[in-house]
C-alpha positions in Angstrom: 46.0 10.6 6.7 49.5 10.2 5.1 51.0 12.3 8.0 48.9 10.5 10.4 50.1 7.1 9.2 53.9 8.7 9.6 53.4 10.0 13.0 52.2 6.3 14.1 55.2 4.7 12.4 57.6 6.5 14.0 55.9 6.2 17.5 55.7 2.6 16.8 59.3 2.2 15.7 60.3 4.5 18.9 58.0 1.7 21.2 59.4 -1.2 19.7 62.9 -0.1 20.0 62.3 0.7 23.9 60.9 -2.7 24.5 63.3 -4.5 22.5 66.8 -2.7 24.0 68.5 -5.2 26.3 66.2 -8.1 26.1 68.9 -10.5 27.2 69.4 -8.4 30.3 65.4 -8.4 31.1 65.1 -11.9 30.6 68.6 -12.6 32.9 66.6 -10.4 35.3 63.4 -12.4 35.1 65.4 -15.8 35.2 67.1 -14.1 38.9 63.8 -13.6 40.5 62.5 -16.8 39.4 65.7 -18.4 41.2 65.2 -16.9 44.1 61.7 -17.5 44.6 62.2 -21.3 43.9 64.8 -21.3 46.4 62.8 -19.5 49.1 59.9 -21.8 47.9 62.5 -24.8 48.7 62.9 -23.3 52.1 59.5 -22.4 53.4 56.1 -22.0 51.7 55.4 -19.1 49.5 53.2 -16.4 49.8 50.1 -16.4 47.8 51.3 -13.2 45.9 55.0 -15.0 45.8 53.2 -17.8 43.7 51.4 -15.2 41.6 54.5 -13.4 41.1 56.2 -16.7 40.0 53.4 -17.8 37.6 53.7 -14.3 36.1 57.4 -14.3 35.9 57.1 -17.9 34.0 54.6 -16.1 31.4 56.7 -13.1 31.2 60.0 -15.1 30.2 58.0 -17.3 27.9 56.6 -14.1 26.1 60.1 -12.6 26.1 61.8 -15.5 24.7 59.6 -16.0 21.7 60.0 -12.4 21.1 63.9 -12.4 21.0 64.0 -15.1 18.5 
């Protein structure tokens, strides 16, 4: 049991490092994509999948911002 917990600890540590590296860059990418879709939406109506993407980006940005605090 103790060995299994050690393996899980190592796995979780690696996972955390992979998902938290360059968080500022990831946030900037999301903001850039949101800005692109916002600009496009000002010129023409967004397609349904673009509106869904914009909502998902907004949720992701909120999630990432909370995680980087």
